[in-house]
C-alpha positions in Angstrom: -0.2 -0.2 0.0 2.8 2.4 1.1 4.8 1.6 -2.0 1.8 2.2 -4.7 1.7 5.5 -2.6 5.4 6.5 -3.4 5.2 5.4 -7.0 1.6 7.5 -7.6 3.8 10.4 -5.8 6.8 10.0 -8.1 5.3 9.5 -11.2 3.2 12.5 -10.7 6.0 14.9 -9.3 5.6 17.2 -11.9 2.2 17.3 -12.7 1.5 17.8 -8.9 4.4 20.9 -8.5 2.7 22.2 -11.7 -0.8 22.1 -9.9 0.5 23.4 -6.3 2.3 26.3 -8.2 -1.0 27.2 -10.0 -3.8 26.6 -7.3 -1.3 27.5 -4.2 -2.4 24.3 -2.2 -0.7 21.5 -1.6 -0.7 18.1 -3.8 -1.4 15.8 -1.2 -4.3 17.2 0.5 -7.1 15.4 0.7 -10.7 17.1 0.8 -13.0 15.6 3.5 -15.9 17.5 2.5 -19.2 16.1 3.8 -17.5 14.1 6.3 -16.1 17.3 7.6 -19.7 19.1 7.5 -20.8 17.7 10.7 -17.4 19.5 12.6 -17.7 22.8 10.8 -20.9 23.2 11.1 -21.4 22.0 14.8 -18.7 24.4 15.5 -21.0 27.4 13.6 -23.5 26.5 15.3 -23.2 26.6 18.7 -20.4 29.5 18.5 -23.6 31.5 17.1 -25.9 30.5 19.6 -23.3 31.4 22.6 -21.8 34.3 20.9 -26.1 36.4 20.0 -27.6 34.6 23.7 -24.8 36.8 25.1 -24.8 39.9 23.4 -28.5 40.3 22.5 -29.7 41.0 25.9 -26.4 43.1 27.5 -28.4 46.5 27.4 -30.8 44.8 29.7 -28.3 42.9 32.1 -25.9 46.3 32.1 -29.1 48.4 33.5 -30.7 45.6 36.0 -27.7 44.5 37.5 -24.4 46.8 36.9 -26.7 49.4 37.5 -26.1 51.9 34.3 -28.2 54.7 33.1 -29.4 54.0 29.8 -27.4 56.8 27.7 -24.2 55.1 29.6 -25.5 51.3 28.5 -26.2 51.9 24.8 -22.9 53.6 24.5 -21.0 50.8 26.0 -22.7 48.1 24.1 -22.7 50.7 20.6 -18.6 50.6 21.4 -18.3 46.6 22.3 -20.7 45.8 18.7 -18.5 48.3 17.2 -15.2 47.2 18.5 -16.8 43.5 17.6 -17.5 44.3 14.0 -14.4 46.3 13.2 -12.0 43.6 14.6 -12.1 41.2 11.9 -10.0 43.7 10.0 -7.0 42.6 11.7 -8.1 39.0 12.2 -8.3 39.0 8.3 -4.9 40.3 7.8 -3.0 38.0 10.4 -5.1 35.5 9.1 -4.2 35.7 5.5 -0.5 36.8 6.3 0.5 34.1 9.1 -1.4 32.1 11.0 -3.9 30.7 8.2 -7.7 29.7 9.1 -8.0 26.6 11.3 -4.7 28.3 14.0 -7.0 31.6 13.8 -10.9 30.1 13.9 -9.4 27.3 16.6 -7.7 30.7 19.1 -10.5 32.8 18.3 -13.4 30.1 19.6 -11.3 29.5 22.7 -10.8 33.3 23.2 -14.7 33.8 22.8 -15.7 30.7 25.4 -13.1 32.5 27.8 -15.1 36.0 27.2 -18.5 34.4 28.4 -17.3 32.8 30.9 -15.7 35.7 32.5 -19.1 37.7 31.8 -21.2 34.5 33.3 -19.2 34.9 36.5 -19.7 38.6 36.7 -23.6 37.5 37.5 -22.8 34.2 39.4 -20.3 36.4 42.0 -21.6 39.0 44.2 -18.8 40.7 44.5 -18.2 41.2 40.9 -21.1 43.5 40.3 -23.0 45.7 42.3 -25.6 45.2 45.3 -29.4 45.5 43.8 -31.2 48.9 44.3 -33.9 47.6 46.8 -31.1 46.1 48.8 -29.6 49.0 49.7 -31.1 51.6 52.6 -30.5 54.7 50.3 -32.6 53.8 48.0 -30.0 55.0 45.4 -28.8 52.4 43.1 -24.4 52.5 43.4 -23.1 51.8 40.0 -20.3 49.2 39.4 -16.5 49.5 40.7 -13.2 50.3 38.8 -12.8 46.6 39.8 -15.8 45.4 38.5 -16.1 47.4 35.1 -12.5 46.0 34.6 -13.4 42.8 35.5 -16.2 42.9 33.3 -14.7 44.9 30.2 -11.8 42.3 30.0 -14.8 39.9 29.3 -15.8 41.8 26.5 -12.3 41.9 25.3 -11.8 38.3 24.6 -15.5 38.3 23.0 -13.5 41.3 20.9 -10.4 38.9 20.3 -12.9 36.0 19.2 -15.0 37.9 17.0 -12.1 39.7 15.1 -10.8 36.1 14.5 -14.2 33.5 14.1 -16.0 36.7 11.2 -13.7 36.8 8.9 -12.4 33.0 8.5 -15.0 30.4 9.4 -17.2 30.8 6.2 -14.0 30.5 4.2 -12.7 28.1 6.6 -15.8 25.8 5.9 -15.7 26.3 1.8 -12.1 24.7 2.3 -13.1 21.9 3.1 -14.7 21.0 -0.5 -12.7 20.9 -3.6 -14.0 23.9 -5.8 -12.5 21.9 -9.2 -14.7 19.2 -8.9 -18.6 18.9 -9.2 -19.5 17.6 -6.0 -17.0 20.3 -4.4 -18.7 22.9 -6.1 -22.4 21.5 -4.9 -20.8 21.0 -1.4 -19.4 24.5 -1.0 -23.0 26.2 -2.4 -24.8 23.9 0.0 -22.5 25.2 3.1 -23.5 28.8 2.5 -27.2 27.8 2.8 -26.8 25.8 6.2 -24.2 28.8 7.4 -27.1 31.1 6.7 -29.5 29.1 8.3 -27.6 28.4 11.4 -27.5 32.1 11.7 -30.8 32.4 11.6 -31.7 29.7 13.7 -29.1 30.7 16.0 -30.8 34.3 16.1 -34.5 33.1 17.1 -33.7 30.6 19.7 -30.9 33.3 21.7 -33.5 35.9 20.9 -36.6 33.9 22.6 -35.4 30.7 24.9 -32.0 32.6 25.9 -33.3 36.0 26.5 -36.3 34.4 28.4 -34.1 32.5 30.8 -31.4 35.8 31.4 -35.0 38.0 31.9 -37.4 35.7 33.8 -35.5 33.2 35.2 -32.1 33.9 36.5 -28.9 35.8 34.9 -26.3 33.1 35.9 -28.3 30.6 34.0 -28.9 32.7 31.2 -25.6 33.4 30.9 -23.7 30.0 31.9 -26.0 28.5 29.0 -24.4 30.6 25.9 -21.0 29.8 27.7 -21.5 26.4 27.7 -22.6 26.6 24.0 -19.5 28.2 23.3 -17.6 25.6 24.9 -19.2 22.6 22.6 -18.3 25.1 19.5 -14.7 24.5 20.4 -14.9 20.5 21.4 -16.7 20.0 17.7 -14.1 21.9 16.1 -10.9 20.7 17.3 -13.0 16.7 17.3 -12.5 17.7 13.6 -8.9 18.6 13.4 -7.5 15.0 11.8 -9.7 15.4 8.9 -9.8 19.1 8.4 -8.1 20.6 5.4 -5.5 23.7 6.7 -4.6 26.0 3.8 -1.7 27.6 4.6 -1.7 31.7 4.5 -0.3 32.5 0.8 0.0 36.8 2.3 -2.0 39.3 2.1 -3.8 41.0 -0.9 -3.1 44.7 1.2 0.6 44.8 -0.1 -0.4 44.6 -3.4 -2.1 47.7 -2.9 0.5 49.2 -0.9 2.9 48.7 -3.9 0.8 50.4 -6.3 0.3 53.6 -4.1 4.4 53.9 -3.1 5.2 53.0 -7.0 2.9 55.6 -8.4 4.3 58.4 -5.6 7.9 57.4 -6.4 6.9 57.7 -10.2 4.4 60.7 -9.6 6.6 63.3 -11.7 6.5 61.4 -14.8 3.8 62.1 -17.8 1.1 59.5 -18.2 1.0 58.3 -22.1 -1.7 59.4 -24.2 -2.3 55.9 -25.2 -2.5 54.2 -21.8 -3.9 50.7 -22.7 -1.0 50.6 -25.2 1.8 52.0 -23.4 1.5 51.0 -20.0 3.1 47.8 -18.3 0.4 45.5 -18.3 1.9 41.5 -17.1 -0.7 39.3 -15.3 0.5 36.1 -13.7 -1.3 32.8 -15.4 -1.6 31.3 -11.4 -3.8 34.8 -10.7 -7.2 33.9 -9.9 -8.4 37.6 -10.4 -10.5 38.6 -13.9 -8.7 41.0 -16.1 -9.5 44.6 -15.5 -9.5 47.2 -19.0 -8.3 50.2 -18.1 -10.6 53.2 -16.4 -10.0 57.1 -16.2 -10.7 57.3 -12.8 -7.8 57.8 -10.4 -5.5 58.7 -13.2 -2.4 59.4 -10.7 -2.2 55.5 -10.0 -1.3 54.8 -13.9 2.1 56.4 -13.1 2.7 52.9 -11.1 2.8 51.2 -14.4 5.3 53.3 -16.6 8.3 51.3 -17.2 11.4 53.1 -17.1 14.7 52.3 -18.5 15.5 51.7 -14.4 12.7 48.9 -14.3 14.5 45.4 -14.5 11.9 42.3 -15.5 11.9 38.7 -14.1 12.4 35.8 -16.6 8.5 35.2 -16.3 8.3 38.7 -17.6 7.1 40.2 -14.1 8.7 43.3 -12.3 11.2 42.7 -10.4 10.8 45.5 -7.6 7.1 45.7 -7.4 7.5 49.2 -5.3 8.9 50.5 -8.4 6.8 49.1 -11.1 3.4 47.7 -10.8 0.8 45.8 -13.8 -2.2 47.6 -14.8 -4.1 44.9 -13.9 -3.0 45.3 -10.0 -3.4 49.3 -10.5 -7.2 48.7 -11.4 -7.6 46.8 -9.2 -6.7 49.1 -6.3 -8.9 51.7 -8.2 -12.3 48.7 -7.8 -10.9 49.4 -3.6 -10.6 53.1 -3.8 -14.2 53.4 -5.5 -16.0 51.4 -2.9 -15.2 53.6 0.0 -17.7 56.5 -1.4 -20.5 53.8 -0.9 -19.0 52.2 2.1 -18.5 55.5 3.9 -23.1 55.8 3.2 -23.4 52.1 4.4 -21.8 53.5 7.9 -24.5 56.5 8.1 -27.5 53.8 7.1 -26.8 52.1 9.7 -27.4 53.9 12.4 -31.2 53.6 12.1 -31.0 49.8 12.4 -28.8 49.9 15.5 -31.7 52.1 17.0 -34.0 48.8 16.5 -31.5 47.0 18.2 -31.1 49.7 21.3 -33.6 52.4 22.1 -36.2 49.8 21.2 -35.7 47.6 24.3 -36.1 50.3 26.1 -39.4 51.5 24.4 -40.7 47.8 24.9 -39.5 48.0 28.7 -42.3 51.0 29.1 -44.9 49.5 26.9 -47.6 47.0 28.0 -45.4 43.1 26.7 -48.5 41.2 27.6 -49.9 38.6 24.9 -53.3 39.2 24.6 -54.9 39.0 28.7 -52.5 36.3 29.6 -49.7 37.8 32.3 -46.8 36.1 29.9 -44.7 39.4 28.8 -42.4 39.3 25.7 -38.9 40.1 27.2 -37.6 43.1 25.9 -35.0 42.0 24.0 -37.1 39.6 22.2 -38.8 42.0 20.2 -35.2 42.5 17.9 -36.4 38.9 16.4 -39.2 40.4 14.9 -37.0 42.2 12.8 -35.1 39.4 11.7 -38.1 37.4 11.1 -39.2 40.0 8.4 -35.9 39.4 6.7 -36.2 35.6 6.6 -39.8 36.0 5.2 -39.4 38.8 2.8 -35.6 37.5 1.1 -37.5 34.1 -0.2 -40.3 36.2 -1.9 -38.1 38.6 -3.6 -35.9 36.1 -5.1 -38.3 33.6 -6.2 -41.1 36.1 -7.1 -40.2 39.5 -6.9 -36.9 39.5 -9.2 -38.1 37.1 -11.9 -41.1 39.7 -12.2 -38.6 42.4 -12.4 -35.6 40.6 -14.5 -38.6 40.6 -17.7 -38.8 44.5 -18.0 -35.2 45.2 -16.9 -32.7 42.5 -18.7 -30.9 42.4 -15.4 -30.3 39.3 -13.5 -30.7 40.4 -10.2 -34.0 42.4 -11.4 -32.4 45.8 -10.5 -29.0 46.6 -10.2 -27.1 45.9 -6.3 -26.7 49.9 -5.6 -30.4 50.6 -6.4 -31.1 47.7 -4.0 -29.0 49.1 -1.4 -30.8 52.8 -2.4 -34.5 51.1 -1.9 -33.3 50.3 1.5 -32.1 53.5 2.6 -35.4 54.7 1.6 -37.3 52.6 3.9 -34.5 53.7 6.8 -36.1 56.9 6.3 -39.2 55.4 6.9 -38.5 53.2 9.3 -37.3 56.0 11.8 -40.3 58.3 10.8 -42.9 55.8 11.9 -40.5 54.9 15.5 -40.8 58.5 16.4 -44.7 58.1 15.3 -44.8 55.1 17.6 -42.8 56.4 20.3 -45.0 59.7 20.8 -47.8 57.1 20.8 -46.5 55.4 23.3 -45.5 58.6 25.6 -48.9 59.8 25.3 -50.9 56.9 26.7 -48.5 56.9 29.6 -49.2 60.2 30.7 -52.5 60.0 30.0 -53.8 56.0 30.1 -50.4 53.8 32.1 -50.9 50.5 33.0 -50.9 49.1 36.6 -47.1 49.0 37.1 -44.1 50.7 37.2 -40.7 49.4 35.5 -38.5 49.7 38.2 -35.7 53.1 37.6 -37.7 54.0 34.1 -41.1 55.0 35.3 -44.9 54.3 34.1 -45.3 51.4 31.6 -47.9 52.7 29.0 -50.5 51.4 28.0 -49.6 51.1 24.5 -49.1 47.1 23.2 -45.8 46.2 22.5 -46.9 45.2 19.4 -47.1 48.7 18.1 -43.2 48.5 17.4 -43.4 45.9 15.0 -44.3 48.2 12.5 -40.6 49.9 13.0 -39.5 46.3 13.2 -41.1 45.2 10.5 -39.7 48.0 8.1 -36.3 47.9 9.8 -35.7 44.2 8.6 -37.0 44.8 5.0 -34.6 47.8 5.3 -31.9 45.1 6.3 -33.3 42.9 3.2 -32.7 45.2 0.4 -29.2 47.4 2.2 -27.4 44.9 4.1 -28.1 41.9 1.8 -27.1 44.2 -1.1 -23.7 45.7 0.4 -22.8 42.0 1.2 -23.4 41.5 -2.4 -21.5 44.7 -3.9 -18.6 44.0 -1.6 -18.2 40.4 -3.4 -19.0 41.4 -6.5 -16.9 44.5 -6.6 -13.8 43.7 -4.8 -11.3 41.8 -7.0 -11.2 38.3 -6.2 -7.9 38.0 -4.0 -9.6 40.5 -1.7 -13.1 38.9 -1.1 -12.3 38.1 2.7 -10.8 41.4 2.8 -14.5 42.5 1.4 -16.2 40.7 4.2 -13.9 42.1 7.0 -15.1 45.6 5.0 -18.5 45.4 5.5 -18.1 44.5 9.6 -15.8 47.8 9.5 -18.7 49.8 8.0 -20.9 48.4 10.6 -18.9 48.7 13.4 -18.3 52.6 12.3 -22.1 53.0 12.3 -22.3 51.7 16.0 -19.5 54.1 16.8 -21.3 56.9 15.2 -24.4 55.9 17.0 -22.9 55.7 20.0 -20.9 59.5 19.2 -24.2 60.6 18.8 -26.3 59.3 21.7 -23.9 61.2 23.9 -23.8 64.4 22.2 -27.5 64.2 22.1 -27.7 63.8 26.0 -25.5 66.4 26.2 -26.5 69.4 24.2 -30.4 68.5 25.4 -30.0 67.8 29.2 -30.6 71.3 30.2 -33.0 72.0 27.5 -36.2 73.5 29.3 -38.3 70.7 27.0 -36.2 68.2 28.9 -33.8 65.4 27.8 -34.4 63.9 24.8 -32.8 60.3 25.5 -33.7 60.5 29.7 -33.7 57.7 31.5 -37.7 57.7 31.9 -38.7 57.5 28.5 -42.3 59.3 29.4 -39.7 62.2 30.6 -37.7 62.2 27.5 -38.1 63.2 23.6 -37.1 59.9 21.9 -39.3 60.5 18.9 -37.6 64.0 18.7 -34.0 61.9 18.5 -35.5 59.4 15.6 -36.9 62.5 13.4 -33.3 63.4 13.8 -32.0 60.4 12.8 -34.7 60.2 9.9 -32.9 63.5 8.7 -29.8 62.3 8.8 -31.0 59.4 6.6 -32.6 61.7 4.0 -29.4 63.7 3.7 -26.9 60.4 3.4 -29.5 58.8 0.6 -29.0 62.1 -1.1 -25.3 61.5 -0.8 -25.6 58.1 -1.6 -27.5 58.6 -5.2 -24.5 61.3 -6.3 -21.9 58.4 -5.3 -24.2 55.8 -7.3 -24.6 57.7 -10.2 -20.5 58.7 -10.5 -19.6 55.0 -9.7 -18.8 52.5 -12.3 -18.8 48.7 -12.1 -16.2 46.0 -12.2 -16.4 44.9 -15.9 -14.5 44.2 -18.7 -14.2 47.8 -20.0 -14.3 49.5 -17.0 -18.2 50.7 -17.7 -20.5 47.7 -17.5 -23.3 48.4 -15.7 -23.9 45.3 -12.5 -26.3 42.7 -13.7 -26.8 43.4 -16.9 -27.3 40.3 -18.8 -26.0 41.0 -22.0 -23.0 41.9 -20.3 -22.2 39.2 -18.2 -22.4 36.8 -21.2 -20.0 39.4 -23.1 -17.5 38.8 -20.0 -17.8 35.3 -20.1 -17.6 35.0 -23.5 -14.1 36.8 -23.3 -12.8 34.8 -20.2 
């Protein structure tokens, strides 16, 4: 048996070396595909259940157990969420450049488990959190000590490290287990993507219902210990599959070529561009490149100077530049242009997501001061569980849009997706304005009823509970979920298609960084509004007791900001040129796609 293996390897040495050179993968790799899936999907499912189960109810935990004020807790949660979605940029770089996906996901999974364990201990051990408000003789709530905050933040820090490694790598790591050169491998990858998004939806529903209910109505220690145990199972599944996992070695970060293009262009900034750049500029494309060929475009022409070949520029025997920091191919220049063109759209996405953040933070406080009973029963829906309705709206809408609406629109537009990606994002931005206007109206209605017709009960440290049914909040949540179905899904598709193929992992991290930016902006906006309105005659807009505040004014402010952002986005969308064979191909044009396929 061993002899046969050795003979086979010797006979095919040259062929395997060629394959290794072109694919960048070791020739002896054995793809276990389906056999590896129970371990991968188990790791994915339990990781999401643990992470979402811990983070989804943090606002309530910080205000009830750590006695934080609403504004402080909201700012802290926004900062935490923002850092979690920003850290994947660093995680993707370290993964691609040094450690590879297996080591990165493994280390990050352990870090997430330790972070959840630390947060669970803050609930289980009385000395690690402030005393309860009603247990104090003064009647005033004592906030956390510096030591208690340091211990809590250390748990947050471990979760941030975990998110930085898991989010940019887990999807790609699962796809690595299938051979992309075979039909069964391609089907396996497609099936894995479906399971991946199913586990995300499943985890959201379970976390925002069962786990949140246990945390809010049973016991915080048990409610936080459950996600920690689920994260432990995630780690166990991951390391149990170690022997059969495909572990792709890091090949270096594609950001290196971006830096090379910029350095080359700066060094040759004094040179004059040729009149016919398509003919005159250096354009060597390696045969092993996975990127589609890009034609020359006229935007950001300064970068073209990096592709001007001078007498001092030497070439390697294969035709590539000997010093890529002095001479870059036109292909690399165009790839960098693709990255730069995306940035204005990315900035608009940051502003857009501020509206969605409010449906995950202040809507919880609205729910706390609303009648959350179902019918005439005494059962109350946990405040944080209302967020699940936005996810439900998104989940229901996507198949309807994909299977019914897109084919109908396609007949009239001739575009594969019915409308272009930027049009899809634009629809989501319009709906974000509607979301905030509806949110403002619902809040005004809730506050009016709280003053004129309160229910029998007072939310501790908050105020009177309005007789408005919490079901009124479903309107703004449903529209917000619909907005995400267009804008967030559209942005995911946009970054995937418009980034060069070797930068798609960076594209995924780019989206997360945008969401991170919106969380920071939202936290900053909350702090500014709180400081500027706390001394007003009309009262603080973001008062601890929403009945004394003007949260609807805050929602109107965000609606105005979203409207301005929509105008900015429309200008950027008109200026944007989709990645295509001529640099001007409209995305989604079926004829353009067929032409591209025929050329390739």
